[in-house]
C-alpha atoms as one frame of an Amber mdcrd trajectory, in Angstrom:
protein
 161.052-167.496  66.482 163.525-165.815  68.707 165.939-163.684  68.848 168.234
-165.153  66.223 165.935-164.644  64.014 165.939-160.625  62.367 163.233-159.049
  60.852 162.656-155.930  59.220 159.323-153.144  58.882 159.954-151.171  56.288
 156.426-148.885  56.312 157.099-145.326  55.667 153.659-144.085  57.092 155.910
-143.443  60.628 152.800-144.427  63.177 151.659-147.745  60.869 155.915-148.376
  61.776 156.064-147.355  64.943 152.311-149.372  65.951 154.583-152.791  63.543
 157.880-152.549  65.486 156.633-152.206  68.923 153.979-154.934  68.834 156.247
-157.502  66.815 159.420-156.419  69.120 157.627-156.667  72.451 154.599-160.177
  71.553 156.808-161.986  69.829 160.656-161.147  71.504 161.872-160.662  67.122
 165.320-159.001  66.469 163.582-156.052  65.439 164.230-153.372  62.436 161.835
-150.674  61.392 162.474-147.856  58.862 160.419-145.514  57.463 162.431-144.543
  54.236 164.179-145.956  50.814 167.637-144.207  51.995 167.829-145.963  55.284
 166.151-149.194  54.381 168.671-149.245  50.968 171.298-149.027  53.887 170.864
-151.874  56.564 170.067-154.362  53.587 173.336-153.962  52.342 175.146-154.262
  56.163 172.733-156.990  58.176 171.077-160.350  57.169 167.547-160.854  57.708
 164.848-163.307  57.364 161.724-161.814  57.956 160.911-158.614  55.694 157.559
-156.974  56.331 156.378-153.760  54.375 154.010-152.324  52.513 152.957-153.319
  49.083 151.712-149.672  47.939 155.063-148.608  49.070 157.051-150.653  46.444
 158.319-147.610  43.313 160.762-148.590  40.292 163.246-147.358  42.610 162.718
-150.569  45.044 164.515-153.216  42.810 167.140-152.361  44.191 166.555-152.588
  48.022 164.873-155.938  46.064 167.581-157.083  44.670 170.365-156.719  47.526
 167.648-157.826  50.240 167.227-161.244  48.066 171.181-160.838  47.098 172.050
-161.701  51.169 169.484-163.338  52.239 168.788-166.344  50.226 165.591-167.552
  52.396 164.451-164.315  53.014 160.236-164.592  53.831 158.472-161.804  52.817
 155.399-160.136  53.469 153.381-157.790  52.146 150.214-156.090  52.920 148.150
-153.471  51.098 144.345-152.701  50.168 143.562-154.160  47.601 145.590-157.106
  45.051 148.163-154.681  43.565 149.484-155.780  40.182 152.811-154.520  40.313
 155.999-156.379  38.167 158.765-155.007  40.584 156.922-158.231  43.251 155.570
-160.591  40.509 157.984-162.963  40.492 158.934-162.849  43.978 157.177-165.066
  46.625 155.297-162.903  49.250 152.696-163.729  51.541 149.717-161.351  50.785
 147.375-159.750  53.848 144.995-157.863  52.472 144.348-154.429  54.514 142.877
-153.749  56.844 144.268-156.586  59.205 144.513-157.745  62.537 147.827-157.691
  64.148 146.558-161.614  64.890 146.437-162.463  61.601 150.129-161.005  61.033
 150.711-163.178  63.852 149.312-166.144  62.334 151.507-165.382  59.326 154.448
-165.267  61.647 153.884-168.419  62.693 153.787-169.712  59.836 156.578-168.533
  58.512 158.192-169.929  62.137 156.791-173.996  61.235 158.504-173.631  57.864
 161.386-172.138  58.800 162.600-174.715  60.926 161.772-177.530  58.411 164.504
-175.397  56.151 167.123-175.576  58.569 166.889-178.968  58.692 169.622-179.859
  55.027 169.788-182.938  53.855 173.464-182.900  52.126 172.669-187.094  51.187
 170.829-189.249  53.324 171.727-189.887  56.793 174.349-186.420  56.192 171.737
-183.226  57.489 173.230-179.964  57.817 172.190-177.697  60.403 172.712-174.039
  59.398 171.219-172.557  62.845 173.517-175.137  64.881 176.808-174.795  62.937
 176.440-178.633  62.802 176.874-181.606  60.541 175.315-184.914  61.517 175.941
-188.484  60.968 172.781-190.343  61.759 174.495-193.717  60.743 177.615-192.900
  63.097 175.543-190.254  65.527 178.985-188.101  64.933 178.157-184.128  65.057
 181.050-181.946  63.499 180.921-177.949  64.457 181.080-175.592  62.143 182.853
-172.584  62.332 180.582-169.493  61.962 183.034-169.003  58.217 182.393-172.476
  57.559 178.969-172.567  58.163 178.290-169.604  55.722 180.396-170.837  53.823
 178.752-174.585  52.704 175.330-172.832  53.286 175.859-169.715  50.705 178.103
-173.176  48.095 174.641-174.963  48.669 172.184-171.938  47.213 174.563-171.774
  44.258 175.342-175.877  44.112 174.174-175.256  40.377 176.767-172.769  39.822
 180.078-172.399  39.093 181.657-169.144  41.283 185.029-167.244  40.908 187.250
-167.032  44.261 185.989-163.525  44.372 182.528-164.489  44.084 183.067-166.039
  48.062 185.659-163.507  48.921 182.751-160.247  48.325 180.053-161.874  49.416
 181.328-164.183  52.265 183.747-162.469  53.903 183.896-159.178  51.953 186.739
-158.374  50.329 188.333-158.738  47.200 190.952-160.792  44.673 193.447-157.588
  44.124 194.024-158.391  48.084 196.286-161.230  48.130 195.222-163.235  50.773
 194.807-167.731  51.072 191.581-167.412  53.051 189.362-169.128  50.982 191.768
-171.691  50.082 192.075-171.994  53.803 188.770-172.433  54.783 188.169-174.395
  51.114 190.694-176.738  52.982 189.449-176.822  56.086 185.656-178.272  55.439
 186.667-181.081  53.541 189.071-182.026  56.362 186.117-181.472  58.399 183.435
-183.267  55.918 185.525-185.824  55.307 186.212-186.756  59.571 181.477-186.878
  59.681 182.165-189.036  56.247 185.068-190.566  54.083 182.212-191.499  51.433
 180.569-188.405  51.694 178.970-188.469  47.841 179.143-183.884  48.333 182.256
-182.338  47.255 183.375-179.240  47.351 185.371-178.423  43.982 187.628-176.147
  42.610 187.870-176.470  38.192 190.453-173.969  36.617 189.812-171.703  39.289
 185.670-172.255  39.796 184.269-173.536  43.106 181.614-175.551  43.312 180.439
-177.934  45.518 178.800-181.329  43.675 177.920-184.713  43.264 179.961-187.408
  42.617
């Protein structure tokens, strides 16, 4: 992983928090953030997207549900690594895909888990829209392997396409998109969404006129659909 990958450490023990932060940021050179209280971790996940979250499972309590809700809402592909003294039965985390490490553990074990996530993430970062059309969110590009044509996306176009792809089985309102991508509401008179949808559709058409994915707006609901 590189500096473009951000990692969040949530550990209430300040000593262990400091050790994890220093080792991870110095050795692996992540963009690393470390928090040791619930108020600051909630504030941070509301402000920033994270790729990996490392936390102490034993610190999870009913209040933490809001933390996970916010984390997963803003970070659809976040990887979670949790550690604990023994396997615990926690209803909040039972339905989450968490890589669990049993304490005490060597930092080497944690690094091995992070290296594994690096490999799996690199695969996830290539999205095949159709057989010969690749979407590379990390590079903000679309690539046609037949014609060898590459189309570059702006930051917002990239996020918009990624968000629509993640929610491809859902119908989203204009307000959903404005809030989740621009942080504004429909009450503000803006054509921002329509403009970005139009430009994105133009780029998809340039890449492949017969592209079997299309952005649509039916009765005020947006989605990416196959036809």
